[in-house]
Wavefront OBJ file of the C-alpha trace (Angstrom):
o trace
v -73.910 101.051 -34.585
v -71.493 99.266 -36.917
v -72.667 96.083 -38.619
v -69.140 94.805 -38.048
v -70.330 94.173 -34.472
v -73.320 91.888 -34.914
v -73.590 90.820 -31.249
v -75.937 93.651 -30.127
v -78.270 92.892 -33.054
v -78.426 89.207 -32.112
v -78.946 89.992 -28.427
v -81.901 92.258 -29.223
v -83.482 89.628 -31.479
v -83.200 86.978 -28.763
v -85.163 89.214 -26.387
v -88.310 88.970 -28.507
v -89.266 85.618 -26.976
v -88.007 82.780 -24.794
v -88.802 80.379 -27.660
v -86.643 81.803 -30.452
v -85.175 78.856 -32.374
v -83.628 80.588 -35.413
v -82.457 83.993 -36.616
v -82.690 84.843 -40.326
v -80.940 87.622 -42.253
v -81.843 87.953 -45.946
v -81.472 90.751 -48.460
v -84.714 92.680 -49.027
v -86.259 91.409 -45.796
v -86.182 92.657 -42.225
v -84.239 90.505 -39.733
v -86.489 87.636 -38.647
v -86.879 85.364 -35.645
v -88.472 81.926 -35.782
v -90.749 81.188 -32.833
v -92.492 77.798 -32.573
v -91.998 77.188 -36.288
v -93.250 80.593 -37.524
v -91.125 83.513 -38.778
v -91.713 87.008 -37.398
v -90.087 90.218 -38.588
v -88.006 92.205 -36.119
v -86.275 95.581 -36.142
v -83.305 95.186 -33.798
v -81.644 98.531 -33.121
v -83.814 100.130 -35.795
v -82.753 97.877 -38.695
v -85.258 97.793 -41.546
v -85.156 95.810 -44.763
v -81.608 94.622 -45.217
v -79.512 95.556 -48.222
v -76.978 93.263 -49.877
v -74.224 95.349 -48.283
v -75.734 94.915 -44.805
v -76.114 91.131 -45.072
v -72.518 90.910 -46.314
v -71.318 92.957 -43.321
v -73.265 90.719 -40.933
v -71.738 87.642 -42.585
v -68.226 89.107 -42.373
v -68.752 89.936 -38.694
v -69.737 86.345 -37.934
v -66.803 85.006 -39.998
v -64.269 87.454 -38.562
v -62.510 84.929 -36.304
v -63.074 81.842 -38.457
v -60.665 81.769 -41.396
v -61.580 78.187 -42.347
v -65.269 79.029 -42.732
v -64.416 82.199 -44.667
v -62.337 80.114 -47.073
v -65.182 77.608 -47.397
v -67.616 80.414 -48.217
v -65.284 81.853 -50.862
v -64.795 78.452 -52.526
v -68.222 76.860 -52.272
v -70.540 79.876 -51.737
v -71.774 78.291 -48.496
v -70.241 77.737 -45.059
v -71.198 75.979 -41.816
v -69.768 77.215 -38.534
v -70.525 77.819 -34.884
v -70.849 81.248 -33.299
v -71.065 82.150 -29.627
v -72.309 85.056 -27.537
v -70.073 84.595 -24.475
v -72.108 83.787 -21.403
v -75.405 83.726 -23.310
v -75.783 81.067 -25.997
v -74.245 79.475 -29.058
v -75.456 79.145 -32.640
v -75.126 76.725 -35.513
v -74.699 79.030 -38.486
v -75.065 78.583 -42.230
v -74.043 81.447 -44.526
v -74.855 81.058 -48.198
v -74.942 83.103 -51.376
v -78.204 83.704 -53.219
v -78.905 86.137 -56.077
v -75.474 87.716 -55.616
v -76.048 88.495 -51.934
v -75.480 86.651 -48.674
v -78.112 85.125 -46.392
v -77.484 83.943 -42.849
v -79.472 81.404 -40.815
v -78.528 80.971 -37.152
v -79.930 78.051 -35.114
v -79.995 78.802 -31.374
v -78.188 76.199 -29.250
v -78.920 76.485 -25.521
v -76.044 76.404 -23.048
v -77.713 73.662 -21.049
v -77.422 70.151 -22.484
v -80.987 68.787 -22.763
v -82.195 65.749 -20.842
v -84.734 63.075 -21.741
v -87.109 64.653 -19.234
v -86.808 68.171 -20.636
v -87.342 66.912 -24.203
v -90.299 64.655 -23.233
v -88.988 61.877 -25.490
v -89.958 58.215 -24.907
v -88.317 56.731 -21.827
v -87.284 53.645 -23.808
v -84.604 55.754 -25.518
v -82.663 55.404 -22.262
v -82.042 51.793 -23.374
v -79.678 53.187 -26.021
v -77.299 54.203 -23.237
v -76.901 50.541 -22.240
v -75.945 49.318 -25.731
v -72.301 48.331 -26.106
v -72.022 48.246 -29.907
v -73.957 48.773 -33.116
v -75.539 51.696 -34.976
v -78.197 54.058 -33.613
v -79.687 56.549 -36.082
v -81.705 59.682 -35.306
v -83.689 60.822 -38.335
v -86.049 63.594 -39.317
v -86.187 66.819 -41.305
v -84.066 69.846 -40.452
v -85.215 71.396 -37.178
v -86.924 68.266 -35.840
v -84.755 68.019 -32.723
v -82.334 65.281 -33.772
v -79.284 67.062 -32.344
v -81.025 67.716 -29.024
v -82.011 64.069 -28.616
v -78.494 62.934 -29.500
v -77.079 65.374 -26.956
v -79.411 63.954 -24.282
v -78.256 60.407 -25.087
v -74.585 61.405 -24.911
v -75.195 63.249 -21.633
v -76.888 60.205 -20.073
v -73.953 57.987 -21.112
v -71.588 60.641 -19.762
v -73.365 60.552 -16.392
v -73.598 56.773 -16.049
v -70.655 55.165 -17.884
v -66.872 55.469 -17.599
v -66.312 55.600 -21.345
v -64.204 57.490 -23.856
v -66.606 59.312 -26.193
v -65.549 60.983 -29.444
v -67.921 63.286 -31.310
v -67.403 64.522 -34.887
v -69.668 67.471 -35.654
v -70.129 70.163 -38.304
v -70.174 72.390 -36.370
v -70.004 71.472 -32.673
v -73.374 72.252 -31.129
v -73.852 71.313 -27.478
v -70.709 71.554 -25.365
v -70.304 68.531 -23.065
v -68.267 68.592 -19.877
v -66.407 65.518 -18.656
v -68.460 63.648 -16.053
v -67.946 59.915 -15.532
v -66.892 59.683 -19.158
v -64.197 61.552 -21.064
v -65.599 63.409 -24.083
v -63.539 64.746 -26.977
v -65.454 66.872 -29.486
v -63.991 67.492 -32.948
v -65.323 70.085 -35.363
v -65.116 69.529 -39.114
v -63.041 72.293 -40.642
v -61.424 73.427 -37.390
v -60.219 70.118 -35.896
v -60.453 67.718 -38.819
v -60.752 67.777 -42.598
v -64.035 65.893 -42.943
v -66.304 63.297 -41.324
v -64.689 60.305 -43.038
v -61.088 61.090 -42.063
v -62.121 61.955 -38.488
v -64.133 58.747 -38.199
v -61.238 56.697 -39.534
v -58.920 58.330 -37.009
v -61.427 57.733 -34.198
v -61.011 53.983 -34.618
v -57.420 54.459 -33.355
v -58.462 56.646 -30.418
v -59.958 53.807 -28.347
v -63.484 55.240 -27.941
v -66.424 53.189 -26.737
v -68.913 55.627 -28.285
v -68.567 57.606 -31.527
v -71.020 60.326 -32.523
v -71.001 61.263 -36.213
v -72.976 64.459 -36.842
v -74.387 63.203 -40.138
v -73.959 60.249 -42.504
v -73.507 62.300 -45.652
v -71.769 59.938 -48.067
v -70.743 56.377 -48.818
v -67.300 56.678 -47.230
v -68.707 57.919 -43.916
v -71.445 55.263 -43.880
v -68.941 52.488 -44.635
v -66.519 53.482 -41.874
v -69.415 53.884 -39.419
v -70.584 50.343 -40.198
v -67.042 49.040 -39.799
v -66.804 50.767 -36.418
v -70.081 49.195 -35.293
v -68.927 45.784 -36.503
v -65.704 46.078 -34.511
v -67.394 46.744 -31.171
v -68.125 50.487 -31.085
v -71.446 52.185 -30.447
v -71.975 54.622 -33.342
v -74.599 57.366 -33.123
v -75.498 59.453 -36.162
v -78.266 61.345 -37.971
v -79.939 61.238 -41.378
v -82.432 63.582 -43.040
v -85.069 60.915 -43.641
v -88.716 60.857 -42.571
v -89.026 57.343 -41.131
v -87.291 53.991 -40.615
v -88.016 52.551 -44.071
v -86.688 55.625 -45.857
v -83.608 55.522 -43.614
v -82.756 51.985 -44.688
v -83.386 52.912 -48.331
v -81.116 55.970 -48.035
v -78.186 53.976 -46.639
v -78.582 51.172 -49.178
v -78.836 53.782 -51.928
v -75.347 55.027 -51.075
v -73.877 51.698 -52.210
v -73.590 50.218 -55.720
v -76.632 48.174 -56.731
v -74.653 44.935 -56.865
v -73.791 45.276 -53.150
v -77.391 45.594 -51.940
v -77.660 42.082 -50.481
v -74.376 42.430 -48.608
v -75.215 45.835 -47.167
v -78.698 44.661 -46.137
v -77.135 41.813 -44.185
v -74.598 44.114 -42.538
v -77.275 46.673 -41.638
v -79.554 44.000 -40.190
v -76.729 42.759 -37.986
v -75.459 46.139 -36.786
v -78.477 48.460 -36.363
v -79.891 48.775 -32.855
v -82.368 51.685 -33.005
v -83.768 53.979 -35.680
v -85.500 56.915 -34.008
v -87.451 59.357 -36.205
v -88.793 62.697 -34.964
v -91.331 65.306 -36.031
v -91.922 68.507 -34.042
v -95.613 69.462 -33.904
v -97.023 72.792 -32.591
v -98.812 72.484 -29.245
v -102.481 73.320 -29.209
v -101.990 76.094 -26.623
v -99.326 77.850 -28.726
v -96.685 77.460 -26.003
v -94.166 75.641 -28.202
v -93.756 72.349 -30.029
v -93.824 68.736 -28.922
v -91.870 65.829 -30.409
v -93.707 62.941 -32.010
v -91.194 60.089 -31.974
v -91.207 56.847 -33.948
v -89.020 54.081 -32.539
v -87.777 51.050 -34.487
v -85.799 48.566 -32.434
v -83.698 45.595 -33.460
v -85.411 42.233 -32.978
v -85.577 39.058 -35.103
v -88.528 40.334 -37.141
v -87.103 43.791 -37.943
v -83.714 42.298 -38.771
v -85.390 39.868 -41.180
v -87.301 42.673 -42.951
v -84.124 44.726 -43.354
v -82.090 41.783 -44.604
v -84.662 40.351 -47.017
v -86.424 43.575 -47.933
v -89.969 44.703 -47.254
v -92.986 43.148 -48.963
v -96.765 43.218 -48.657
v -97.665 42.569 -45.022
v -94.005 42.459 -44.049
v -92.992 46.069 -43.679
v -90.991 47.785 -40.977
v -94.092 49.844 -40.159
v -96.027 46.613 -39.532
v -93.229 45.423 -37.249
v -93.238 48.723 -35.348
v -97.023 48.606 -34.840
v -96.805 45.038 -33.551
v -93.732 45.726 -31.415
v -95.178 47.878 -28.653
v -94.202 45.289 -26.045
v -90.574 45.702 -27.196
v -90.747 49.478 -26.788
v -91.495 50.335 -30.423
v -94.022 52.976 -31.505
v -95.172 54.417 -34.821
v -95.891 58.055 -35.688
v -99.630 57.752 -36.238
v -100.277 55.998 -32.900
v -98.282 58.662 -31.088
v -100.057 61.482 -32.953
v -103.472 59.933 -32.251
v -102.728 59.935 -28.510
v -101.590 63.571 -28.715
v -104.861 64.568 -30.431
v -106.926 62.605 -27.913
v -105.144 64.259 -24.994
v -105.578 67.735 -26.546
v -101.820 68.311 -26.801
v -102.064 69.087 -30.524
v -104.884 70.063 -32.877
v -106.496 67.691 -35.361
v -105.281 69.781 -38.307
v -101.673 69.726 -37.171
v -101.852 66.063 -36.231
v -103.122 65.075 -39.676
v -100.560 67.240 -41.458
v -97.718 65.400 -39.686
v -99.263 61.914 -39.902
v -97.831 59.142 -42.060
v -101.271 57.984 -43.228
v -103.952 60.642 -42.769
v -106.887 58.440 -43.821
v -106.003 55.661 -41.390
v -105.567 58.170 -38.586
v -108.993 59.682 -39.275
v -110.568 56.205 -39.185
v -108.945 55.542 -35.807
v -110.195 58.867 -34.461
v -113.797 58.013 -35.396
v -113.846 55.648 -32.452
v -113.439 58.541 -30.004
v -116.182 60.002 -27.852
v -119.118 61.360 -29.840
v -118.830 64.606 -27.893
v -115.840 65.497 -30.064
v -116.659 65.696 -33.781
v -113.176 65.708 -35.342
v -114.533 65.888 -38.888
v -116.624 69.006 -38.204
v -114.859 72.288 -39.054
v -116.988 73.959 -36.350
v -115.918 71.506 -33.657
v -115.355 72.739 -30.089
v -112.539 75.249 -29.677
v -110.656 72.827 -27.415
v -108.941 71.325 -30.440
v -108.366 74.494 -32.446
v -104.988 76.154 -32.615
v -104.866 79.531 -30.921
v -105.122 82.590 -33.130
v -101.819 83.663 -34.721
v -99.681 85.897 -32.578
v -100.944 89.462 -32.928
v -98.339 92.182 -33.341
v -97.926 94.306 -30.206
v -98.993 97.959 -30.295
v -96.320 100.450 -31.328
v -94.211 101.644 -28.420
v -93.650 105.357 -27.742
v -90.916 106.942 -29.833
v -87.347 107.075 -28.596
v -87.635 104.114 -26.245
v -85.525 101.003 -26.043
v -88.452 98.692 -25.408
v -88.188 95.183 -26.815
v -91.641 95.816 -28.302
v -90.014 98.240 -30.753
v -88.474 95.262 -32.468
v -91.460 93.094 -33.391
v -94.083 93.875 -35.962
l 1 2 3 4 5 6 7 8 9 10 11 12 13 14 15 16 17 18 19 20 21 22 23 24 25 26 27 28 29 30 31 32 33 34 35 36 37 38 39 40 41 42 43 44 45 46 47 48 49 50 51 52 53 54 55 56 57 58 59 60 61 62 63 64 65 66 67 68 69 70 71 72 73 74 75 76 77 78 79 80 81 82 83 84 85 86 87 88 89 90 91 92 93 94 95 96 97 98 99 100 101 102 103 104 105 106 107 108 109 110 111 112 113 114 115 116 117 118 119 120 121 122 123 124 125 126 127 128 129 130 131 132 133 134 135 136 137 138 139 140 141 142 143 144 145 146 147 148 149 150 151 152 153 154 155 156 157 158 159 160 161 162 163 164 165 166 167 168 169 170 171 172 173 174 175 176 177 178 179 180 181 182 183 184 185 186 187 188 189 190 191 192 193 194 195 196 197 198 199 200 201 202 203 204 205 206 207 208 209 210 211 212 213 214 215 216 217 218 219 220 221 222 223 224 225 226 227 228 229 230 231 232 233 234 235 236 237 238 239 240 241 242 243 244 245 246 247 248 249 250 251 252 253 254 255 256 257 258 259 260 261 262 263 264 265 266 267 268 269 270 271 272 273 274 275 276 277 278 279 280 281 282 283 284 285 286 287 288 289 290 291 292 293 294 295 296 297 298 299 300 301 302 303 304 305 306 307 308 309 310 311 312 313 314 315 316 317 318 319 320 321 322 323 324 325 326 327 328 329 330 331 332 333 334 335 336 337 338 339 340 341 342 343 344 345 346 347 348 349 350 351 352 353 354 355 356 357 358 359 360 361 362 363 364 365 366 367 368 369 370 371 372 373 374 375 376 377 378 379 380 381 382 383 384 385 386 387 388 389 390 391 392 393 394 395 396 397 398 399 400 401 402 403
C-alpha cells in the first residue's frame, strides 16, 4: 500500500476503539491512537516504527489537496488544516517539523454536532443562547472540549433563533447546517487571511452572532470587544485554566497604560467565562467535563473593573454565586468524587486547590476513607488497558493493530 494514500491507514486506526480522540504519527514511533487521554501504539496495515520518509509521505498525502496549508508548512514549519474521510469523519490536523522530520497530530471531529445533553455540560449554559450581545469565552487546555461546547451553543442558537451567524475558524471543525438561522463558516487560510481581517469584515456582514475560533492576539481581541460593544454576541476560546487567568491574559495583550480602560470595557462586555477540564471516568469508559462557570453580575463586574484583592476574587464570587448559576471547579469535582464518577486521585490532580478539596472530603461518610491508599476499590481507577493477545498470522483482524 502506498503512503500517498493515507485514508486506509486512518480508517484502520479508527477501528481500534469507539473513543479514539487523536491520531499521532511521529518518526521513530509506531502510529498511535489516543483513547480517553492515553496513547496506545497501533500497527495499521502492518506499519511499524515510522521513518522520516514515511511521516513525510503521510504529511504530503494529507496536504495533497490543500495548497495553502502546504505553503504555510514550507514557510513556518507548521500548518493547521482540516481533513475529511468522506462519509466517515473529519479531523483537525496539525503538521509540524521536529528534528528534521515531520510529525502529524489529527484530532477526530465527529460528524454529528454535539448537544448540551450529549456533552453533560451544566444546563445553565443554555442561557448563553438567549444573550443578545457581549462576549462569551470558553477556556481550558488543548483537548478539554472547548470546541465541542461552542458547537453545542451554536447549534442551540441555530435551532431556536432566526439569526445570521458567522464563524471564523482555523480550521473549520464541526459543519453546521442551516436550521432557523443562517450560518456562514469561514476557514482561515482558505476563506480569509487571518482572524483579525475576517472579524473586521464580519462587522459588515450583519451577523447577530460571531464565533472566533481563538483570541490569539491584540488585534483580534480589540475587534472582538468592539463587536460586542456594538451589539453583537461574540463567542471565542482562550487557552487559560480559569476565569481569573482569562482576564489576566486579555489584559496582558494590551499596553500597561491601557489596563484601567480595558478592565472597564471587559467588565461591561463579558457575559460568561466558561472553563473546562476533562477528567477520566472511574469506570474507564471515557472522560467527563468538569465545568467552571463565571457569570456577569454586579459583583463580578466590580472585581474585573477594579481588580482582585484579598477576599474579593473572582473565585470567591463564583463560590457565592450558585444562585445565579455559577459554579467553581473544586465544588464540581467534589460532587463527582462523592458520586463515584471519578477517582480521588484524578479529582485531586485536576482540582484548583487540592488541600481545600481534601478538607471538604473529610466531612464525607466514615465508610469511605479517602486518605487511605488501601481504600475500597469503588474509588480506584480500573487497571490500565491490557494489550489483546496476538491474533493468528495472515488475518485482517483489528486486534492485529493494537499492542
